[in-house]
Backbone as XML, in Angstrom:
<?xml version="1.0"?>
<chain id="A" units="angstrom">
  <residue number="1" name="MET">
    <atom name="N" x="114.112" y="-12.394" z="-23.320"/>
    <atom name="CA" x="113.505" y="-13.503" z="-23.060"/>
    <atom name="C" x="113.811" y="-14.774" z="-24.009"/>
  </residue>
  <residue number="2" name="THR">
    <atom name="N" x="114.161" y="-15.856" z="-22.669"/>
    <atom name="CA" x="114.668" y="-17.282" z="-23.183"/>
    <atom name="C" x="113.019" y="-17.626" z="-23.171"/>
  </residue>
  <residue number="3" name="GLN">
    <atom name="N" x="113.508" y="-18.758" z="-24.328"/>
    <atom name="CA" x="112.444" y="-19.827" z="-24.451"/>
    <atom name="C" x="111.767" y="-20.159" z="-23.149"/>
  </residue>
  <residue number="4" name="GLU">
    <atom name="N" x="112.488" y="-21.007" z="-22.165"/>
    <atom name="CA" x="112.314" y="-21.342" z="-21.451"/>
    <atom name="C" x="111.448" y="-20.171" z="-20.416"/>
  </residue>
  <residue number="5" name="GLU">
    <atom name="N" x="112.298" y="-19.301" z="-19.999"/>
    <atom name="CA" x="111.235" y="-18.059" z="-19.527"/>
    <atom name="C" x="110.141" y="-17.642" z="-19.786"/>
  </residue>
  <residue number="6" name="SER">
    <atom name="N" x="110.169" y="-18.076" z="-21.241"/>
    <atom name="CA" x="108.590" y="-17.214" z="-21.815"/>
    <atom name="C" x="108.016" y="-18.675" z="-21.494"/>
  </residue>
  <residue number="7" name="ARG">
    <atom name="N" x="108.224" y="-19.697" z="-21.698"/>
    <atom name="CA" x="107.007" y="-20.782" z="-21.015"/>
    <atom name="C" x="106.642" y="-20.510" z="-19.894"/>
  </residue>
  <residue number="8" name="ALA">
    <atom name="N" x="107.890" y="-20.398" z="-18.915"/>
    <atom name="CA" x="107.516" y="-19.963" z="-17.766"/>
    <atom name="C" x="106.260" y="-18.834" z="-17.183"/>
  </residue>
  <residue number="9" name="ALA">
    <atom name="N" x="106.371" y="-18.214" z="-18.162"/>
    <atom name="CA" x="105.414" y="-16.688" z="-18.137"/>
    <atom name="C" x="104.309" y="-16.957" z="-18.387"/>
  </residue>
  <residue number="10" name="TYR">
    <atom name="N" x="104.634" y="-17.753" z="-19.652"/>
    <atom name="CA" x="102.847" y="-17.871" z="-20.209"/>
    <atom name="C" x="102.236" y="-19.225" z="-19.048"/>
  </residue>
  <residue number="11" name="TRP">
    <atom name="N" x="103.102" y="-20.087" z="-18.831"/>
    <atom name="CA" x="102.072" y="-21.107" z="-18.071"/>
    <atom name="C" x="101.733" y="-20.251" z="-16.576"/>
  </residue>
  <residue number="12" name="ARG">
    <atom name="N" x="102.363" y="-19.297" z="-16.109"/>
    <atom name="CA" x="102.135" y="-18.532" z="-14.831"/>
    <atom name="C" x="100.981" y="-17.447" z="-14.939"/>
  </residue>
  <residue number="13" name="ALA">
    <atom name="N" x="100.887" y="-17.283" z="-16.290"/>
    <atom name="CA" x="99.317" y="-16.121" z="-16.930"/>
    <atom name="C" x="98.461" y="-17.497" z="-17.045"/>
  </residue>
  <residue number="14" name="ASN">
    <atom name="N" x="98.397" y="-18.245" z="-17.566"/>
    <atom name="CA" x="97.413" y="-19.278" z="-17.552"/>
    <atom name="C" x="96.933" y="-19.849" z="-15.955"/>
  </residue>
  <residue number="15" name="LEU">
    <atom name="N" x="98.215" y="-20.122" z="-15.467"/>
    <atom name="CA" x="97.617" y="-20.707" z="-13.930"/>
    <atom name="C" x="96.593" y="-19.272" z="-13.178"/>
  </residue>
  <residue number="16" name="ARG">
    <atom name="N" x="97.382" y="-18.137" z="-13.489"/>
    <atom name="CA" x="96.815" y="-16.697" z="-12.777"/>
    <atom name="C" x="95.302" y="-16.620" z="-13.199"/>
  </residue>
  <residue number="17" name="LEU">
    <atom name="N" x="94.874" y="-16.752" z="-14.565"/>
    <atom name="CA" x="94.111" y="-16.520" z="-15.069"/>
    <atom name="C" x="92.959" y="-17.999" z="-14.599"/>
  </residue>
  <residue number="18" name="LEU">
    <atom name="N" x="93.576" y="-18.868" z="-14.572"/>
    <atom name="CA" x="92.255" y="-19.843" z="-13.973"/>
    <atom name="C" x="91.966" y="-19.492" z="-12.751"/>
  </residue>
  <residue number="19" name="ALA">
    <atom name="N" x="92.943" y="-19.562" z="-11.644"/>
    <atom name="CA" x="92.773" y="-19.503" z="-10.258"/>
    <atom name="C" x="91.733" y="-18.143" z="-10.194"/>
  </residue>
  <residue number="20" name="ILE">
    <atom name="N" x="92.012" y="-17.128" z="-10.739"/>
    <atom name="CA" x="90.904" y="-15.857" z="-10.759"/>
    <atom name="C" x="89.359" y="-16.403" z="-11.490"/>
  </residue>
  <residue number="21" name="LEU">
    <atom name="N" x="89.360" y="-17.169" z="-12.388"/>
    <atom name="CA" x="88.009" y="-17.559" z="-12.772"/>
    <atom name="C" x="87.334" y="-18.703" z="-12.148"/>
  </residue>
  <residue number="22" name="LEU">
    <atom name="N" x="88.116" y="-19.798" z="-11.457"/>
    <atom name="CA" x="87.798" y="-20.473" z="-10.465"/>
    <atom name="C" x="87.172" y="-19.869" z="-9.178"/>
  </residue>
  <residue number="23" name="THR">
    <atom name="N" x="87.815" y="-18.935" z="-8.641"/>
    <atom name="CA" x="87.323" y="-18.305" z="-7.938"/>
    <atom name="C" x="86.112" y="-17.647" z="-7.947"/>
  </residue>
  <residue number="24" name="ILE">
    <atom name="N" x="85.987" y="-17.134" z="-9.175"/>
    <atom name="CA" x="84.487" y="-16.243" z="-9.336"/>
    <atom name="C" x="83.561" y="-17.192" z="-9.428"/>
  </residue>
  <residue number="25" name="TRP">
    <atom name="N" x="83.716" y="-18.418" z="-10.226"/>
    <atom name="CA" x="82.471" y="-19.579" z="-10.138"/>
    <atom name="C" x="82.277" y="-20.158" z="-8.837"/>
  </residue>
  <residue number="26" name="PHE">
    <atom name="N" x="83.739" y="-20.182" z="-7.866"/>
    <atom name="CA" x="83.416" y="-20.798" z="-6.577"/>
    <atom name="C" x="82.483" y="-19.576" z="-5.527"/>
  </residue>
  <residue number="27" name="VAL">
    <atom name="N" x="82.887" y="-18.900" z="-5.492"/>
    <atom name="CA" x="81.914" y="-17.470" z="-4.918"/>
    <atom name="C" x="80.434" y="-17.491" z="-5.547"/>
  </residue>
  <residue number="28" name="VAL">
    <atom name="N" x="80.288" y="-17.517" z="-7.002"/>
    <atom name="CA" x="78.948" y="-17.313" z="-7.322"/>
    <atom name="C" x="77.995" y="-18.671" z="-6.841"/>
  </residue>
  <residue number="29" name="SER">
    <atom name="N" x="78.877" y="-20.158" z="-7.303"/>
    <atom name="CA" x="78.113" y="-21.286" z="-6.720"/>
    <atom name="C" x="77.704" y="-21.398" z="-6.123"/>
  </residue>
  <residue number="30" name="PHE">
    <atom name="N" x="79.153" y="-21.270" z="-5.126"/>
    <atom name="CA" x="78.664" y="-21.868" z="-3.593"/>
    <atom name="C" x="78.502" y="-20.559" z="-2.574"/>
  </residue>
  <residue number="31" name="GLY">
    <atom name="N" x="78.728" y="-19.619" z="-2.835"/>
    <atom name="CA" x="79.017" y="-18.248" z="-1.902"/>
    <atom name="C" x="77.381" y="-17.808" z="-1.976"/>
  </residue>
  <residue number="32" name="PHE">
    <atom name="N" x="76.842" y="-17.728" z="-3.457"/>
    <atom name="CA" x="75.832" y="-17.121" z="-3.366"/>
    <atom name="C" x="74.535" y="-18.446" z="-3.610"/>
  </residue>
  <residue number="33" name="GLY">
    <atom name="N" x="74.911" y="-19.175" z="-4.204"/>
    <atom name="CA" x="73.994" y="-20.352" z="-4.473"/>
    <atom name="C" x="73.687" y="-20.828" z="-2.955"/>
  </residue>
  <residue number="34" name="ILE">
    <atom name="N" x="74.839" y="-21.146" z="-1.997"/>
    <atom name="CA" x="74.297" y="-21.593" z="-0.848"/>
    <atom name="C" x="74.559" y="-20.913" z="0.842"/>
  </residue>
  <residue number="35" name="LEU">
    <atom name="N" x="75.754" y="-20.507" z="0.713"/>
    <atom name="CA" x="76.094" y="-19.646" z="2.016"/>
    <atom name="C" x="75.134" y="-18.587" z="2.144"/>
  </residue>
  <residue number="36" name="LEU">
    <atom name="N" x="74.681" y="-17.536" z="1.095"/>
    <atom name="CA" x="74.364" y="-16.446" z="1.104"/>
    <atom name="C" x="72.678" y="-16.330" z="0.551"/>
  </residue>
  <residue number="37" name="SER">
    <atom name="N" x="72.284" y="-17.876" z="0.551"/>
    <atom name="CA" x="71.011" y="-17.858" z="-0.375"/>
    <atom name="C" x="69.781" y="-17.267" z="0.012"/>
  </residue>
  <residue number="38" name="GLN">
    <atom name="N" x="69.624" y="-17.290" z="2.289"/>
    <atom name="CA" x="68.979" y="-16.923" z="2.348"/>
    <atom name="C" x="68.910" y="-15.400" z="2.316"/>
  </residue>
  <residue number="39" name="PRO">
    <atom name="N" x="70.080" y="-14.707" z="2.568"/>
    <atom name="CA" x="69.814" y="-13.147" z="2.771"/>
    <atom name="C" x="69.101" y="-12.774" z="0.930"/>
  </residue>
  <residue number="40" name="LEU">
    <atom name="N" x="69.682" y="-13.610" z="-0.002"/>
    <atom name="CA" x="69.771" y="-13.026" z="-1.121"/>
    <atom name="C" x="68.320" y="-13.132" z="-1.420"/>
  </residue>
  <residue number="41" name="ASN">
    <atom name="N" x="67.529" y="-14.207" z="-0.578"/>
    <atom name="CA" x="66.368" y="-14.531" z="-1.334"/>
    <atom name="C" x="65.228" y="-13.162" z="-0.873"/>
  </residue>
  <residue number="42" name="ALA">
    <atom name="N" x="65.888" y="-12.558" z="-0.188"/>
    <atom name="CA" x="65.039" y="-11.595" z="0.006"/>
    <atom name="C" x="64.995" y="-10.251" z="-1.466"/>
  </residue>
  <residue number="43" name="PHE">
    <atom name="N" x="65.235" y="-10.844" z="-2.173"/>
    <atom name="CA" x="65.446" y="-10.234" z="-3.434"/>
    <atom name="C" x="64.940" y="-11.309" z="-4.705"/>
  </residue>
  <residue number="44" name="SER">
    <atom name="N" x="63.996" y="-10.374" z="-5.796"/>
    <atom name="CA" x="63.614" y="-11.906" z="-6.874"/>
    <atom name="C" x="64.379" y="-11.307" z="-8.215"/>
  </residue>
  <residue number="45" name="LEU">
    <atom name="N" x="64.217" y="-12.350" z="-9.081"/>
    <atom name="CA" x="64.722" y="-12.176" z="-10.390"/>
    <atom name="C" x="63.897" y="-13.330" z="-11.105"/>
  </residue>
  <residue number="46" name="GLY">
    <atom name="N" x="62.833" y="-12.426" z="-12.023"/>
    <atom name="CA" x="62.123" y="-13.052" z="-12.524"/>
    <atom name="C" x="60.789" y="-13.698" z="-12.077"/>
  </residue>
  <residue number="47" name="GLY">
    <atom name="N" x="60.582" y="-13.591" z="-10.764"/>
    <atom name="CA" x="59.427" y="-14.098" z="-10.295"/>
    <atom name="C" x="60.141" y="-15.010" z="-9.069"/>
  </residue>
  <residue number="48" name="TYR">
    <atom name="N" x="61.281" y="-15.406" z="-9.239"/>
    <atom name="CA" x="62.103" y="-16.583" z="-8.071"/>
    <atom name="C" x="63.187" y="-15.674" z="-7.387"/>
  </residue>
  <residue number="49" name="PRO">
    <atom name="N" x="63.350" y="-16.193" z="-6.166"/>
    <atom name="CA" x="64.123" y="-15.900" z="-5.169"/>
    <atom name="C" x="65.494" y="-15.710" z="-5.455"/>
  </residue>
  <residue number="50" name="LEU">
    <atom name="N" x="66.243" y="-14.660" z="-5.038"/>
    <atom name="CA" x="67.583" y="-14.642" z="-6.072"/>
    <atom name="C" x="68.458" y="-15.744" z="-5.461"/>
  </residue>
  <residue number="51" name="GLY">
    <atom name="N" x="68.167" y="-16.257" z="-4.131"/>
    <atom name="CA" x="69.317" y="-17.292" z="-3.758"/>
    <atom name="C" x="69.069" y="-18.571" z="-4.072"/>
  </residue>
  <residue number="52" name="PHE">
    <atom name="N" x="67.843" y="-18.851" z="-4.521"/>
    <atom name="CA" x="67.432" y="-19.945" z="-5.464"/>
    <atom name="C" x="67.571" y="-20.048" z="-6.559"/>
  </residue>
  <residue number="53" name="TRP">
    <atom name="N" x="67.521" y="-18.637" z="-7.323"/>
    <atom name="CA" x="68.491" y="-18.449" z="-8.868"/>
    <atom name="C" x="69.728" y="-18.878" z="-8.711"/>
  </residue>
  <residue number="54" name="PHE">
    <atom name="N" x="70.148" y="-18.115" z="-8.232"/>
    <atom name="CA" x="72.019" y="-18.621" z="-8.313"/>
    <atom name="C" x="72.177" y="-20.078" z="-7.969"/>
  </residue>
  <residue number="55" name="ALA">
    <atom name="N" x="71.611" y="-20.660" z="-7.363"/>
    <atom name="CA" x="71.354" y="-22.095" z="-7.149"/>
    <atom name="C" x="71.317" y="-22.680" z="-8.114"/>
  </residue>
  <residue number="56" name="GLN">
    <atom name="N" x="70.133" y="-22.655" z="-8.659"/>
    <atom name="CA" x="69.958" y="-23.479" z="-9.860"/>
    <atom name="C" x="70.189" y="-22.448" z="-11.512"/>
  </residue>
  <residue number="57" name="GLN">
    <atom name="N" x="70.353" y="-21.494" z="-11.649"/>
    <atom name="CA" x="70.601" y="-21.162" z="-12.779"/>
    <atom name="C" x="71.592" y="-20.089" z="-13.151"/>
  </residue>
  <residue number="58" name="GLY">
    <atom name="N" x="71.912" y="-19.308" z="-12.356"/>
    <atom name="CA" x="73.185" y="-18.172" z="-12.135"/>
    <atom name="C" x="74.479" y="-18.829" z="-11.969"/>
  </residue>
  <residue number="59" name="SER">
    <atom name="N" x="74.828" y="-20.137" z="-11.353"/>
    <atom name="CA" x="76.068" y="-20.787" z="-11.688"/>
    <atom name="C" x="76.239" y="-21.006" z="-13.058"/>
  </residue>
  <residue number="60" name="ILE">
    <atom name="N" x="74.978" y="-21.767" z="-13.398"/>
    <atom name="CA" x="75.341" y="-22.060" z="-14.719"/>
    <atom name="C" x="75.755" y="-21.080" z="-15.762"/>
  </residue>
  <residue number="61" name="TYR">
    <atom name="N" x="74.904" y="-19.827" z="-16.000"/>
    <atom name="CA" x="75.398" y="-19.213" z="-16.602"/>
    <atom name="C" x="76.529" y="-18.579" z="-16.288"/>
  </residue>
  <residue number="62" name="THR">
    <atom name="N" x="76.980" y="-18.218" z="-14.961"/>
    <atom name="CA" x="78.428" y="-17.945" z="-14.925"/>
    <atom name="C" x="79.412" y="-18.710" z="-15.238"/>
  </residue>
  <residue number="63" name="PHE">
    <atom name="N" x="79.017" y="-19.736" z="-15.368"/>
    <atom name="CA" x="80.217" y="-20.794" z="-16.095"/>
    <atom name="C" x="80.327" y="-20.876" z="-17.446"/>
  </residue>
  <residue number="64" name="ILE">
    <atom name="N" x="79.297" y="-20.514" z="-18.208"/>
    <atom name="CA" x="78.906" y="-20.525" z="-19.670"/>
    <atom name="C" x="80.252" y="-19.408" z="-19.726"/>
  </residue>
  <residue number="65" name="ILE">
    <atom name="N" x="79.583" y="-18.220" z="-19.300"/>
    <atom name="CA" x="80.506" y="-17.161" z="-19.681"/>
    <atom name="C" x="81.746" y="-16.993" z="-19.187"/>
  </residue>
  <residue number="66" name="LEU">
    <atom name="N" x="82.145" y="-17.850" z="-18.132"/>
    <atom name="CA" x="83.616" y="-18.121" z="-17.865"/>
    <atom name="C" x="84.062" y="-18.570" z="-18.791"/>
  </residue>
  <residue number="67" name="ILE">
    <atom name="N" x="83.667" y="-19.504" z="-19.315"/>
    <atom name="CA" x="84.285" y="-20.470" z="-20.465"/>
    <atom name="C" x="84.364" y="-19.430" z="-21.728"/>
  </residue>
  <residue number="68" name="PHE">
    <atom name="N" x="83.321" y="-18.856" z="-21.895"/>
    <atom name="CA" x="83.855" y="-18.012" z="-23.137"/>
    <atom name="C" x="84.760" y="-17.024" z="-23.017"/>
  </residue>
  <residue number="69" name="PHE">
    <atom name="N" x="85.070" y="-16.527" z="-21.753"/>
    <atom name="CA" x="86.102" y="-15.579" z="-21.540"/>
    <atom name="C" x="87.406" y="-15.650" z="-21.404"/>
  </residue>
  <residue number="70" name="TYR">
    <atom name="N" x="87.204" y="-17.381" z="-20.940"/>
    <atom name="CA" x="88.708" y="-17.721" z="-20.641"/>
    <atom name="C" x="89.389" y="-18.449" z="-22.099"/>
  </residue>
  <residue number="71" name="ALA">
    <atom name="N" x="88.836" y="-18.463" z="-22.943"/>
    <atom name="CA" x="88.733" y="-19.232" z="-24.316"/>
    <atom name="C" x="89.418" y="-17.672" z="-25.238"/>
  </residue>
  <residue number="72" name="TRP">
    <atom name="N" x="88.388" y="-16.809" z="-24.806"/>
    <atom name="CA" x="88.776" y="-15.498" z="-25.757"/>
    <atom name="C" x="90.246" y="-14.968" z="-24.812"/>
  </residue>
  <residue number="73" name="ARG">
    <atom name="N" x="90.572" y="-15.058" z="-23.638"/>
    <atom name="CA" x="91.549" y="-14.443" z="-22.963"/>
    <atom name="C" x="92.815" y="-15.648" z="-23.199"/>
  </residue>
  <residue number="74" name="MET">
    <atom name="N" x="92.739" y="-17.070" z="-23.221"/>
    <atom name="CA" x="93.570" y="-17.708" z="-23.935"/>
    <atom name="C" x="94.221" y="-17.134" z="-25.250"/>
  </residue>
  <residue number="75" name="ASN">
    <atom name="N" x="93.174" y="-16.726" z="-26.134"/>
    <atom name="CA" x="93.648" y="-16.369" z="-27.403"/>
    <atom name="C" x="94.499" y="-15.192" z="-27.358"/>
  </residue>
  <residue number="76" name="VAL">
    <atom name="N" x="93.942" y="-14.577" z="-26.832"/>
    <atom name="CA" x="95.091" y="-13.106" z="-26.476"/>
    <atom name="C" x="96.310" y="-13.518" z="-25.799"/>
  </residue>
  <residue number="77" name="LEU">
    <atom name="N" x="96.317" y="-14.235" z="-24.624"/>
    <atom name="CA" x="97.564" y="-14.926" z="-24.552"/>
    <atom name="C" x="98.465" y="-15.609" z="-25.274"/>
  </residue>
  <residue number="78" name="ASP">
    <atom name="N" x="97.993" y="-16.462" z="-25.865"/>
    <atom name="CA" x="98.960" y="-17.403" z="-27.212"/>
    <atom name="C" x="99.182" y="-16.513" z="-27.772"/>
  </residue>
  <residue number="79" name="ARG">
    <atom name="N" x="98.657" y="-15.297" z="-28.414"/>
    <atom name="CA" x="99.469" y="-14.377" z="-29.734"/>
    <atom name="C" x="100.507" y="-13.395" z="-29.010"/>
  </residue>
  <residue number="80" name="LYS">
    <atom name="N" x="100.000" y="-12.878" z="-27.595"/>
    <atom name="CA" x="101.198" y="-12.408" z="-26.446"/>
    <atom name="C" x="102.631" y="-13.018" z="-26.249"/>
  </residue>
  <residue number="81" name="PHE">
    <atom name="N" x="102.480" y="-14.379" z="-26.500"/>
    <atom name="CA" x="103.404" y="-15.339" z="-26.115"/>
    <atom name="C" x="103.907" y="-16.127" z="-27.457"/>
  </residue>
  <residue number="82" name="ASP">
    <atom name="N" x="103.436" y="-15.942" z="-28.567"/>
    <atom name="CA" x="103.336" y="-16.397" z="-29.946"/>
    <atom name="C" x="103.381" y="-17.670" z="-29.951"/>
  </residue>
  <residue number="83" name="VAL">
    <atom name="N" x="102.324" y="-18.478" z="-29.440"/>
    <atom name="CA" x="102.038" y="-19.608" z="-29.438"/>
    <atom name="C" x="100.755" y="-19.770" z="-30.110"/>
  </residue>
  <residue number="84" name="HIS">
    <atom name="N" x="100.182" y="-19.224" z="-31.215"/>
    <atom name="CA" x="98.592" y="-19.260" z="-31.454"/>
    <atom name="C" x="98.914" y="-20.363" z="-32.838"/>
  </residue>
  <residue number="85" name="GLU">
    <atom name="N" x="97.724" y="-20.365" z="-32.912"/>
    <atom name="CA" x="97.554" y="-21.052" z="-34.324"/>
    <atom name="C" x="97.173" y="-20.579" z="-35.320"/>
  </residue>
  <residue number="86" name="GLU">
    <atom name="N" x="97.865" y="-20.966" z="-36.802"/>
    <atom name="CA" x="97.700" y="-20.243" z="-37.781"/>
    <atom name="C" x="96.171" y="-20.025" z="-38.326"/>
  </residue>
</chain>
């Protein structure tokens, strides 16, 4: 694999990861927090309706988890494509 092909593959892998993580965040924050909040309110979490919980806390927790997952996964990709820090 040439250096240009390696760069292109690295960038594709990065963009694919970003697209997946942003889709998850969109589904959790907009889908669960806004669009599906009424059906989710039939359930409760910690005494609060689940739709309300996703709108107020769940999307934030999901975002934080996605940040840590992204950092971990990018470290794996950096090592795979030999662009990691020493």
